[in-house]
LOBA-381659 format. One record per residue: residue number from 1; residue in one letter; x, z negated, y negated of N, C-alpha, C in turn. Coordinates in nm, 3 decimals. Layout:
<pts>
<pt i="NUM" aa="A" n_c1="X" n_c3="Z" n_c2="Y" ca_c1="X" ca_c3="Z" ca_c2="Y" c_c1="X" c_c3="Z" c_c2="Y"/>
...
</pts>
This chain:
<pts>
<pt i="1" aa="M" n_c1="1.184" n_c3="2.395" n_c2="-3.512" ca_c1="1.297" ca_c3="2.416" ca_c2="-3.423" c_c1="1.257" c_c3="2.395" c_c2="-3.328"/>
<pt i="2" aa="S" n_c1="1.249" n_c3="2.476" n_c2="-3.195" ca_c1="1.189" ca_c3="2.442" ca_c2="-3.029" c_c1="1.286" c_c3="2.295" c_c2="-2.942"/>
<pt i="3" aa="T" n_c1="1.167" n_c3="2.292" n_c2="-2.911" ca_c1="1.271" ca_c3="2.138" ca_c2="-2.834" c_c1="1.283" c_c3="2.258" c_c2="-2.665"/>
<pt i="4" aa="S" n_c1="1.382" n_c3="2.138" n_c2="-2.607" ca_c1="1.384" ca_c3="2.229" ca_c2="-2.454" c_c1="1.215" c_c3="2.205" c_c2="-2.344"/>
<pt i="5" aa="K" n_c1="1.225" n_c3="2.226" n_c2="-2.254" ca_c1="1.148" ca_c3="2.198" ca_c2="-2.179" c_c1="1.217" c_c3="2.059" c_c2="-2.089"/>
<pt i="6" aa="P" n_c1="1.334" n_c3="2.027" n_c2="-2.068" ca_c1="1.300" ca_c3="1.931" ca_c2="-1.978" c_c1="1.291" c_c3="1.866" c_c2="-2.133"/>
<pt i="7" aa="W" n_c1="1.305" n_c3="1.788" n_c2="-2.283" ca_c1="1.286" ca_c3="1.730" ca_c2="-2.332" c_c1="1.138" c_c3="1.688" c_c2="-2.342"/>
<pt i="8" aa="R" n_c1="1.077" n_c3="1.826" n_c2="-2.312" ca_c1="0.917" ca_c3="1.795" ca_c2="-2.350" c_c1="0.828" c_c3="1.723" c_c2="-2.236"/>
<pt i="9" aa="L" n_c1="0.885" n_c3="1.721" n_c2="-2.097" ca_c1="0.891" ca_c3="1.705" ca_c2="-1.982" c_c1="0.912" c_c3="1.517" c_c2="-2.020"/>
<pt i="10" aa="I" n_c1="0.985" n_c3="1.509" n_c2="-2.100" ca_c1="1.043" ca_c3="1.354" ca_c2="-2.070" c_c1="0.977" c_c3="1.326" c_c2="-2.148"/>
<pt i="11" aa="R" n_c1="0.900" n_c3="1.363" n_c2="-2.265" ca_c1="0.799" ca_c3="1.320" ca_c2="-2.413" c_c1="0.701" c_c3="1.317" c_c2="-2.342"/>
<pt i="12" aa="T" n_c1="0.626" n_c3="1.368" n_c2="-2.231" ca_c1="0.454" ca_c3="1.348" ca_c2="-2.155" c_c1="0.515" c_c3="1.228" c_c2="-2.091"/>
<pt i="13" aa="L" n_c1="0.660" n_c3="1.245" n_c2="-2.007" ca_c1="0.600" ca_c3="1.125" ca_c2="-1.908" c_c1="0.617" c_c3="0.953" c_c2="-2.014"/>
<pt i="14" aa="I" n_c1="0.683" n_c3="0.961" n_c2="-2.131" ca_c1="0.732" ca_c3="0.858" ca_c2="-2.198" c_c1="0.611" c_c3="0.841" c_c2="-2.231"/>
<pt i="15" aa="I" n_c1="0.471" n_c3="0.919" n_c2="-2.278" ca_c1="0.390" ca_c3="0.867" ca_c2="-2.304" c_c1="0.255" c_c3="0.825" c_c2="-2.225"/>
<pt i="16" aa="S" n_c1="0.295" n_c3="0.921" n_c2="-2.129" ca_c1="0.208" ca_c3="0.879" ca_c2="-1.978" c_c1="0.221" c_c3="0.736" c_c2="-1.959"/>
<pt i="17" aa="Y" n_c1="0.378" n_c3="0.644" n_c2="-1.976" ca_c1="0.392" ca_c3="0.518" ca_c2="-1.985" c_c1="0.307" c_c3="0.434" c_c2="-2.023"/>
<pt i="18" aa="I" n_c1="0.345" n_c3="0.488" n_c2="-2.186" ca_c1="0.276" ca_c3="0.375" ca_c2="-2.308" c_c1="0.134" c_c3="0.312" c_c2="-2.226"/>
<pt i="19" aa="L" n_c1="0.080" n_c3="0.511" n_c2="-2.213" ca_c1="-0.052" ca_c3="0.461" ca_c2="-2.184" c_c1="-0.097" c_c3="0.391" c_c2="-2.052"/>
<pt i="20" aa="S" n_c1="0.036" n_c3="0.367" n_c2="-1.941" ca_c1="0.020" ca_c3="0.338" ca_c2="-1.806" c_c1="-0.002" c_c3="0.118" c_c2="-1.895"/>
<pt i="21" aa="G" n_c1="0.091" n_c3="0.140" n_c2="-1.977" ca_c1="0.126" ca_c3="0.004" ca_c2="-2.030" c_c1="-0.034" c_c3="-0.067" c_c2="-2.089"/>
<pt i="22" aa="L" n_c1="-0.001" n_c3="0.010" n_c2="-2.166" ca_c1="-0.208" ca_c3="-0.018" ca_c2="-2.272" c_c1="-0.323" c_c3="-0.037" c_c2="-2.142"/>
<pt i="23" aa="L" n_c1="-0.335" n_c3="0.030" n_c2="-2.049" ca_c1="-0.481" ca_c3="0.000" ca_c2="-1.918" c_c1="-0.413" c_c3="-0.099" c_c2="-1.907"/>
<pt i="24" aa="L" n_c1="-0.324" n_c3="-0.090" n_c2="-1.851" ca_c1="-0.260" ca_c3="-0.219" ca_c2="-1.765" c_c1="-0.278" c_c3="-0.419" c_c2="-1.857"/>
<pt i="25" aa="L" n_c1="-0.258" n_c3="-0.387" n_c2="-1.994" ca_c1="-0.266" ca_c3="-0.445" ca_c2="-2.072" c_c1="-0.407" c_c3="-0.492" c_c2="-2.077"/>
<pt i="26" aa="I" n_c1="-0.505" n_c3="-0.451" n_c2="-2.069" ca_c1="-0.611" ca_c3="-0.379" ca_c2="-2.081" c_c1="-0.682" c_c3="-0.459" c_c2="-1.977"/>
<pt i="27" aa="M" n_c1="-0.647" n_c3="-0.399" n_c2="-1.832" ca_c1="-0.667" ca_c3="-0.512" ca_c2="-1.716" c_c1="-0.664" c_c3="-0.644" c_c2="-1.687"/>
<pt i="28" aa="T" n_c1="-0.540" n_c3="-0.692" n_c2="-1.746" ca_c1="-0.448" ca_c3="-0.866" ca_c2="-1.759" c_c1="-0.572" c_c3="-0.852" c_c2="-1.845"/>
<pt i="29" aa="F" n_c1="-0.615" n_c3="-0.860" n_c2="-1.942" ca_c1="-0.695" ca_c3="-0.905" ca_c2="-2.010" c_c1="-0.868" c_c3="-0.951" c_c2="-1.981"/>
<pt i="30" aa="L" n_c1="-0.878" n_c3="-0.832" n_c2="-1.861" ca_c1="-1.051" ca_c3="-0.801" ca_c2="-1.774" c_c1="-1.053" c_c3="-0.934" c_c2="-1.643"/>
<pt i="31" aa="L" n_c1="-0.851" n_c3="-0.887" n_c2="-1.633" ca_c1="-0.860" ca_c3="-1.017" ca_c2="-1.515" c_c1="-0.892" c_c3="-1.132" c_c2="-1.568"/>
<pt i="32" aa="Y" n_c1="-0.778" n_c3="-1.198" n_c2="-1.616" ca_c1="-0.815" ca_c3="-1.334" ca_c2="-1.682" c_c1="-0.972" c_c3="-1.358" c_c2="-1.750"/>
<pt i="33" aa="K" n_c1="-1.017" n_c3="-1.255" n_c2="-1.784" ca_c1="-1.150" ca_c3="-1.300" ca_c2="-1.849" c_c1="-1.269" c_c3="-1.334" c_c2="-1.779"/>
<pt i="34" aa="F" n_c1="-1.295" n_c3="-1.216" n_c2="-1.642" ca_c1="-1.337" ca_c3="-1.198" ca_c2="-1.576" c_c1="-1.348" c_c3="-1.214" c_c2="-1.368"/>
<pt i="35" aa="R" n_c1="-1.190" n_c3="-1.318" n_c2="-1.401" ca_c1="-1.181" ca_c3="-1.328" ca_c2="-1.253" c_c1="-1.186" c_c3="-1.188" c_c2="-1.132"/>
<pt i="36" aa="L" n_c1="-1.110" n_c3="-1.116" n_c2="-1.208" ca_c1="-1.182" ca_c3="-0.985" ca_c2="-1.093" c_c1="-1.140" c_c3="-1.024" c_c2="-0.968"/>
<pt i="37" aa="S" n_c1="-1.193" n_c3="-0.918" n_c2="-0.852" ca_c1="-1.137" ca_c3="-0.951" ca_c2="-0.728" c_c1="-0.998" c_c3="-0.880" c_c2="-0.699"/>
<pt i="38" aa="E" n_c1="-0.997" n_c3="-0.853" n_c2="-0.577" ca_c1="-0.826" ca_c3="-0.766" ca_c2="-0.530" c_c1="-0.897" c_c3="-0.619" c_c2="-0.505"/>
<pt i="39" aa="M" n_c1="-1.041" n_c3="-0.580" n_c2="-0.494" ca_c1="-1.064" ca_c3="-0.464" ca_c2="-0.444" c_c1="-1.103" c_c3="-0.406" c_c2="-0.598"/>
<pt i="40" aa="Q" n_c1="-1.106" n_c3="-0.445" n_c2="-0.692" ca_c1="-1.184" ca_c3="-0.392" ca_c2="-0.841" c_c1="-1.057" c_c3="-0.419" c_c2="-0.927"/>
<pt i="41" aa="I" n_c1="-0.909" n_c3="-0.466" n_c2="-0.882" ca_c1="-0.792" ca_c3="-0.491" ca_c2="-0.961" c_c1="-0.783" c_c3="-0.321" c_c2="-0.861"/>
<pt i="42" aa="T" n_c1="-0.778" n_c3="-0.329" n_c2="-0.722" ca_c1="-0.679" ca_c3="-0.210" ca_c2="-0.666" c_c1="-0.693" c_c3="-0.098" c_c2="-0.764"/>
<pt i="43" aa="V" n_c1="-0.853" n_c3="-0.065" n_c2="-0.709" ca_c1="-0.917" ca_c3="0.033" ca_c2="-0.800" c_c1="-0.890" c_c3="0.035" c_c2="-0.968"/>
<pt i="44" aa="G" n_c1="-0.911" n_c3="-0.056" n_c2="-1.049" ca_c1="-0.852" ca_c3="-0.067" ca_c2="-1.093" c_c1="-0.713" c_c3="0.019" c_c2="-1.199"/>
<pt i="45" aa="I" n_c1="-0.627" n_c3="-0.040" n_c2="-1.116" ca_c1="-0.434" ca_c3="0.001" ca_c2="-1.090" c_c1="-0.495" c_c3="0.197" c_c2="-1.042"/>
<pt i="46" aa="Y" n_c1="-0.555" n_c3="0.229" n_c2="-0.946" ca_c1="-0.554" ca_c3="0.335" ca_c2="-0.924" c_c1="-0.614" c_c3="0.461" c_c2="-1.038"/>
<pt i="47" aa="A" n_c1="-0.714" n_c3="0.395" n_c2="-1.128" ca_c1="-0.801" ca_c3="0.408" ca_c2="-1.250" c_c1="-0.678" c_c3="0.468" c_c2="-1.371"/>
<pt i="48" aa="T" n_c1="-0.571" n_c3="0.355" n_c2="-1.321" ca_c1="-0.498" ca_c3="0.410" ca_c2="-1.463" c_c1="-0.348" c_c3="0.510" c_c2="-1.373"/>
<pt i="49" aa="Y" n_c1="-0.307" n_c3="0.554" n_c2="-1.304" ca_c1="-0.216" ca_c3="0.592" ca_c2="-1.208" c_c1="-0.318" c_c3="0.734" c_c2="-1.241"/>
<pt i="50" aa="I" n_c1="-0.455" n_c3="0.793" n_c2="-1.236" ca_c1="-0.515" ca_c3="0.871" ca_c2="-1.244" c_c1="-0.567" c_c3="0.937" c_c2="-1.344"/>
<pt i="51" aa="T" n_c1="-0.558" n_c3="0.825" n_c2="-1.529" ca_c1="-0.583" ca_c3="0.820" ca_c2="-1.629" c_c1="-0.443" c_c3="0.857" c_c2="-1.667"/>
<pt i="52" aa="A" n_c1="-0.301" n_c3="0.853" n_c2="-1.695" ca_c1="-0.209" ca_c3="0.837" ca_c2="-1.698" c_c1="-0.114" c_c3="0.984" c_c2="-1.632"/>
<pt i="53" aa="C" n_c1="-0.180" n_c3="1.011" n_c2="-1.541" ca_c1="-0.077" ca_c3="1.132" ca_c2="-1.469" c_c1="-0.162" c_c3="1.236" c_c2="-1.519"/>
<pt i="54" aa="L" n_c1="-0.290" n_c3="1.280" n_c2="-1.576" ca_c1="-0.414" ca_c3="1.312" ca_c2="-1.570" c_c1="-0.352" c_c3="1.383" c_c2="-1.759"/>
<pt i="55" aa="T" n_c1="-0.325" n_c3="1.290" n_c2="-1.857" ca_c1="-0.282" ca_c3="1.274" ca_c2="-1.944" c_c1="-0.121" c_c3="1.345" c_c2="-1.979"/>
<pt i="56" aa="G" n_c1="-0.105" n_c3="1.290" n_c2="-1.879" ca_c1="0.033" ca_c3="1.361" ca_c2="-1.880" c_c1="0.043" c_c3="1.479" c_c2="-1.827"/>
<pt i="57" aa="G" n_c1="-0.027" n_c3="1.529" n_c2="-1.710" ca_c1="-0.059" ca_c3="1.671" ca_c2="-1.703" c_c1="-0.095" c_c3="1.752" c_c2="-1.810"/>
<pt i="58" aa="F" n_c1="-0.203" n_c3="1.731" n_c2="-1.922" ca_c1="-0.249" ca_c3="1.791" ca_c2="-1.969" c_c1="-0.156" c_c3="1.770" c_c2="-2.090"/>
<pt i="59" aa="L" n_c1="-0.071" n_c3="1.710" n_c2="-2.110" ca_c1="0.037" ca_c3="1.723" ca_c2="-2.280" c_c1="0.134" c_c3="1.772" c_c2="-2.144"/>
<pt i="60" aa="A" n_c1="0.151" n_c3="1.762" n_c2="-2.104" ca_c1="0.315" ca_c3="1.872" ca_c2="-2.011" c_c1="0.205" c_c3="2.069" c_c2="-2.029"/>
<pt i="61" aa="G" n_c1="0.100" n_c3="2.012" n_c2="-1.979" ca_c1="0.055" ca_c3="2.167" ca_c2="-1.985" c_c1="0.074" c_c3="2.227" c_c2="-2.140"/>
<pt i="62" aa="K" n_c1="-0.003" n_c3="2.177" n_c2="-2.202" ca_c1="0.009" ca_c3="2.167" ca_c2="-2.356" c_c1="0.165" c_c3="2.241" c_c2="-2.413"/>
<pt i="63" aa="A" n_c1="0.251" n_c3="2.176" n_c2="-2.380" ca_c1="0.380" ca_c3="2.191" ca_c2="-2.419" c_c1="0.445" c_c3="2.345" c_c2="-2.401"/>
<pt i="64" aa="M" n_c1="0.462" n_c3="2.380" n_c2="-2.262" ca_c1="0.475" ca_c3="2.440" ca_c2="-2.118" c_c1="0.390" c_c3="2.594" c_c2="-2.239"/>
<pt i="65" aa="K" n_c1="0.299" n_c3="2.630" n_c2="-2.250" ca_c1="0.209" ca_c3="2.646" ca_c2="-2.263" c_c1="0.206" c_c3="2.775" c_c2="-2.127"/>
<pt i="66" aa="S" n_c1="0.301" n_c3="2.792" n_c2="-1.994" ca_c1="0.305" ca_c3="2.834" ca_c2="-1.902" c_c1="0.340" c_c3="2.776" c_c2="-1.717"/>
<pt i="67" aa="K" n_c1="0.216" n_c3="2.872" n_c2="-1.685" ca_c1="0.223" ca_c3="2.744" ca_c2="-1.534" c_c1="0.201" c_c3="2.592" c_c2="-1.550"/>
<pt i="68" aa="R" n_c1="0.153" n_c3="2.620" n_c2="-1.621" ca_c1="0.055" ca_c3="2.465" ca_c2="-1.630" c_c1="0.052" c_c3="2.370" c_c2="-1.543"/>
<pt i="69" aa="F" n_c1="-0.070" n_c3="2.438" n_c2="-1.449" ca_c1="-0.048" ca_c3="2.363" ca_c2="-1.344" c_c1="0.082" c_c3="2.297" c_c2="-1.253"/>
<pt i="70" aa="F" n_c1="0.174" n_c3="2.405" n_c2="-1.253" ca_c1="0.292" ca_c3="2.327" ca_c2="-1.206" c_c1="0.377" c_c3="2.215" c_c2="-1.324"/>
<pt i="71" aa="W" n_c1="0.395" n_c3="2.235" n_c2="-1.406" ca_c1="0.415" ca_c3="2.141" ca_c2="-1.488" c_c1="0.341" c_c3="2.033" c_c2="-1.490"/>
<pt i="72" aa="G" n_c1="0.274" n_c3="2.008" n_c2="-1.481" ca_c1="0.149" ca_c3="1.887" ca_c2="-1.451" c_c1="0.170" c_c3="1.817" c_c2="-1.326"/>
<pt i="73" aa="L" n_c1="0.214" n_c3="1.896" n_c2="-1.219" ca_c1="0.218" ca_c3="1.901" ca_c2="-1.095" c_c1="0.376" c_c3="1.743" c_c2="-1.057"/>
<pt i="74" aa="L" n_c1="0.448" n_c3="1.863" n_c2="-1.163" ca_c1="0.588" ca_c3="1.802" ca_c2="-1.133" c_c1="0.604" c_c3="1.668" c_c2="-1.250"/>
<pt i="75" aa="T" n_c1="0.504" n_c3="1.684" n_c2="-1.365" ca_c1="0.511" ca_c3="1.517" ca_c2="-1.487" c_c1="0.443" c_c3="1.451" c_c2="-1.355"/>
<pt i="76" aa="G" n_c1="0.352" n_c3="1.436" n_c2="-1.269" ca_c1="0.302" ca_c3="1.323" ca_c2="-1.157" c_c1="0.420" c_c3="1.319" c_c2="-1.046"/>
<pt i="77" aa="I" n_c1="0.445" n_c3="1.382" n_c2="-1.063" ca_c1="0.550" ca_c3="1.356" ca_c2="-0.897" c_c1="0.634" c_c3="1.261" c_c2="-0.990"/>
<pt i="78" aa="L" n_c1="0.714" n_c3="1.336" n_c2="-1.050" ca_c1="0.800" ca_c3="1.271" ca_c2="-1.132" c_c1="0.728" c_c3="1.123" c_c2="-1.215"/>
<pt i="79" aa="Y" n_c1="0.640" n_c3="1.079" n_c2="-1.229" ca_c1="0.527" ca_c3="0.988" ca_c2="-1.300" c_c1="0.561" c_c3="0.923" c_c2="-1.168"/>
<pt i="80" aa="F" n_c1="0.533" n_c3="0.920" n_c2="-1.055" ca_c1="0.530" ca_c3="0.873" ca_c2="-0.880" c_c1="0.675" c_c3="0.779" c_c2="-0.903"/>
<pt i="81" aa="A" n_c1="0.782" n_c3="0.870" n_c2="-0.901" ca_c1="0.938" ca_c3="0.859" ca_c2="-0.876" c_c1="1.031" c_c3="0.784" c_c2="-0.963"/>
<pt i="82" aa="V" n_c1="0.976" n_c3="0.793" n_c2="-1.129" ca_c1="0.991" ca_c3="0.616" ca_c2="-1.175" c_c1="0.965" c_c3="0.535" c_c2="-1.093"/>
<pt i="83" aa="L" n_c1="0.818" n_c3="0.556" n_c2="-1.063" ca_c1="0.742" ca_c3="0.437" ca_c2="-1.087" c_c1="0.744" c_c3="0.345" c_c2="-0.987"/>
<pt i="84" aa="F" n_c1="0.820" n_c3="0.399" n_c2="-0.915" ca_c1="0.866" ca_c3="0.401" ca_c2="-0.719" c_c1="1.037" c_c3="0.349" c_c2="-0.742"/>
<pt i="85" aa="L" n_c1="1.148" n_c3="0.408" n_c2="-0.812" ca_c1="1.234" ca_c3="0.356" ca_c2="-0.772" c_c1="1.251" c_c3="0.242" c_c2="-0.891"/>
<pt i="86" aa="M" n_c1="1.173" n_c3="0.233" n_c2="-0.982" ca_c1="1.174" ca_c3="0.137" ca_c2="-1.081" c_c1="1.094" c_c3="0.013" c_c2="-0.913"/>
<pt i="87" aa="S" n_c1="1.004" n_c3="0.030" n_c2="-0.894" ca_c1="0.912" ca_c3="-0.138" ca_c2="-0.827" c_c1="1.052" c_c3="-0.121" c_c2="-0.682"/>
<pt i="88" aa="S" n_c1="1.127" n_c3="-0.037" n_c2="-0.691" ca_c1="1.201" ca_c3="-0.044" ca_c2="-0.514" c_c1="1.362" c_c3="-0.128" c_c2="-0.581"/>
<pt i="89" aa="L" n_c1="1.354" n_c3="-0.114" n_c2="-0.691" ca_c1="1.557" ca_c3="-0.162" ca_c2="-0.808" c_c1="1.435" c_c3="-0.338" c_c2="-0.803"/>
<pt i="90" aa="Q" n_c1="1.371" n_c3="-0.282" n_c2="-0.812" ca_c1="1.278" ca_c3="-0.477" ca_c2="-0.879" c_c1="1.246" c_c3="-0.544" c_c2="-0.740"/>
<pt i="91" aa="D" n_c1="1.209" n_c3="-0.437" n_c2="-0.645" ca_c1="1.143" ca_c3="-0.589" ca_c2="-0.572" c_c1="1.266" c_c3="-0.604" c_c2="-0.410"/>
<pt i="92" aa="Q" n_c1="1.360" n_c3="-0.494" n_c2="-0.470" ca_c1="1.506" ca_c3="-0.450" ca_c2="-0.352" c_c1="1.393" c_c3="-0.448" c_c2="-0.142"/>
<pt i="93" aa="A" n_c1="1.293" n_c3="-0.399" n_c2="-0.175" ca_c1="1.280" ca_c3="-0.351" ca_c2="-0.078" c_c1="1.127" c_c3="-0.294" c_c2="-0.093"/>
<pt i="94" aa="V" n_c1="1.071" n_c3="-0.179" n_c2="-0.019" ca_c1="0.949" ca_c3="-0.171" ca_c2="-0.038" c_c1="0.837" c_c3="-0.202" c_c2="0.084"/>
<pt i="95" aa="T" n_c1="0.744" n_c3="-0.281" n_c2="0.032" ca_c1="0.639" ca_c3="-0.364" ca_c2="0.062" c_c1="0.474" c_c3="-0.275" c_c2="0.110"/>
<pt i="96" aa="A" n_c1="0.484" n_c3="-0.152" n_c2="0.038" ca_c1="0.378" ca_c3="-0.122" ca_c2="0.087" c_c1="0.397" c_c3="-0.033" c_c2="0.215"/>
<pt i="97" aa="E" n_c1="0.271" n_c3="0.007" n_c2="0.339" ca_c1="0.329" ca_c3="0.099" ca_c2="0.418" c_c1="0.340" c_c3="0.220" c_c2="0.369"/>
<pt i="98" aa="F" n_c1="0.334" n_c3="0.315" n_c2="0.446" ca_c1="0.394" ca_c3="0.451" ca_c2="0.423" c_c1="0.298" c_c3="0.518" c_c2="0.374"/>
<pt i="99" aa="S" n_c1="0.162" n_c3="0.544" n_c2="0.415" ca_c1="0.055" ca_c3="0.595" ca_c2="0.372" c_c1="0.006" c_c3="0.576" c_c2="0.271"/>
<pt i="100" aa="Q" n_c1="0.033" n_c3="0.447" n_c2="0.221" ca_c1="-0.062" ca_c3="0.409" ca_c2="0.121" c_c1="0.088" c_c3="0.480" c_c2="-0.011"/>
<pt i="101" aa="I" n_c1="0.192" n_c3="0.489" n_c2="0.013" ca_c1="0.268" ca_c3="0.506" ca_c2="-0.054" c_c1="0.283" c_c3="0.684" c_c2="-0.120"/>
<pt i="102" aa="L" n_c1="0.212" n_c3="0.769" n_c2="0.018" ca_c1="0.202" ca_c3="0.851" ca_c2="-0.028" c_c1="0.037" c_c3="0.974" c_c2="-0.020"/>
<pt i="103" aa="M" n_c1="-0.056" n_c3="0.830" n_c2="-0.040" ca_c1="-0.140" ca_c3="0.842" ca_c2="-0.067" c_c1="-0.130" c_c3="0.787" c_c2="-0.311"/>
<pt i="104" aa="I" n_c1="-0.068" n_c3="0.737" n_c2="-0.313" ca_c1="-0.026" ca_c3="0.762" ca_c2="-0.469" c_c1="0.022" c_c3="0.852" c_c2="-0.482"/>
<pt i="105" aa="L" n_c1="0.138" n_c3="0.902" n_c2="-0.390" ca_c1="0.189" ca_c3="1.003" ca_c2="-0.463" c_c1="0.148" c_c3="1.106" c_c2="-0.503"/>
<pt i="106" aa="G" n_c1="-0.001" n_c3="1.188" n_c2="-0.418" ca_c1="-0.119" ca_c3="1.268" ca_c2="-0.355" c_c1="-0.194" c_c3="1.216" c_c2="-0.518"/>
<pt i="107" aa="I" n_c1="-0.226" n_c3="1.132" n_c2="-0.561" ca_c1="-0.380" ca_c3="1.109" ca_c2="-0.672" c_c1="-0.263" c_c3="1.115" c_c2="-0.785"/>
<pt i="108" aa="C" n_c1="-0.115" n_c3="1.099" n_c2="-0.803" ca_c1="-0.034" ca_c3="1.093" ca_c2="-0.907" c_c1="0.016" c_c3="1.214" c_c2="-0.970"/>
<pt i="109" aa="A" n_c1="0.027" n_c3="1.376" n_c2="-0.795" ca_c1="0.098" ca_c3="1.541" ca_c2="-0.840" c_c1="-0.075" c_c3="1.588" c_c2="-0.874"/>
<pt i="110" aa="L" n_c1="-0.191" n_c3="1.581" n_c2="-0.780" ca_c1="-0.263" ca_c3="1.560" ca_c2="-0.825" c_c1="-0.362" c_c3="1.537" c_c2="-0.943"/>
<pt i="111" aa="S" n_c1="-0.364" n_c3="1.425" n_c2="-0.997" ca_c1="-0.461" ca_c3="1.401" ca_c2="-1.122" c_c1="-0.303" c_c3="1.498" c_c2="-1.205"/>
<pt i="112" aa="G" n_c1="-0.234" n_c3="1.460" n_c2="-1.207" ca_c1="-0.093" ca_c3="1.571" ca_c2="-1.334" c_c1="-0.181" c_c3="1.725" c_c2="-1.267"/>
<pt i="113" aa="M" n_c1="-0.179" n_c3="1.757" n_c2="-1.161" ca_c1="-0.174" ca_c3="1.910" ca_c2="-1.156" c_c1="-0.326" c_c3="1.971" c_c2="-1.229"/>
<pt i="114" aa="F" n_c1="-0.356" n_c3="1.893" n_c2="-1.215" ca_c1="-0.540" ca_c3="1.862" ca_c2="-1.306" c_c1="-0.544" c_c3="1.873" c_c2="-1.389"/>
<pt i="115" aa="G" n_c1="-0.480" n_c3="1.829" n_c2="-1.431" ca_c1="-0.417" ca_c3="1.740" ca_c2="-1.567" c_c1="-0.392" c_c3="1.901" c_c2="-1.676"/>
<pt i="116" aa="G" n_c1="-0.287" n_c3="1.939" n_c2="-1.651" ca_c1="-0.196" ca_c3="2.119" ca_c2="-1.669" c_c1="-0.310" c_c3="2.171" c_c2="-1.681"/>
<pt i="117" aa="M" n_c1="-0.350" n_c3="2.214" n_c2="-1.504" ca_c1="-0.507" ca_c3="2.292" ca_c2="-1.564" c_c1="-0.546" c_c3="2.297" c_c2="-1.702"/>
<pt i="118" aa="I" n_c1="-0.666" n_c3="2.222" n_c2="-1.655" ca_c1="-0.792" ca_c3="2.189" ca_c2="-1.763" c_c1="-0.687" c_c3="2.250" c_c2="-1.924"/>
<pt i="119" aa="S" n_c1="-0.534" n_c3="2.214" n_c2="-1.964" ca_c1="-0.511" ca_c3="2.199" ca_c2="-2.064" c_c1="-0.480" c_c3="2.302" c_c2="-2.146"/>
</pts>
């Protein structure tokens, strides 16, 4: 039985968020154990975004089998969109600068697209 493309995309996003949760849990442990600096935490968060979107894009490319870079890019953009939406709902106000938000969107989109391309 073949699954639809939207369901395959949702499944890859779910896997990306589970991976993000695991990586952030590891980072929390490292923060507790080694008292990481703010810069190290920022690098760890960006590495989490890259790893999750790269994995999601790779899985989306494998699942779709055509236009892999597009599905990877879409996975990265949707990953960011859900992340941004949930952060906005929790905070009720966006506290990050617009340039930082665009940089994170770019990181997520390009990582997802690269993951799709190498799938």
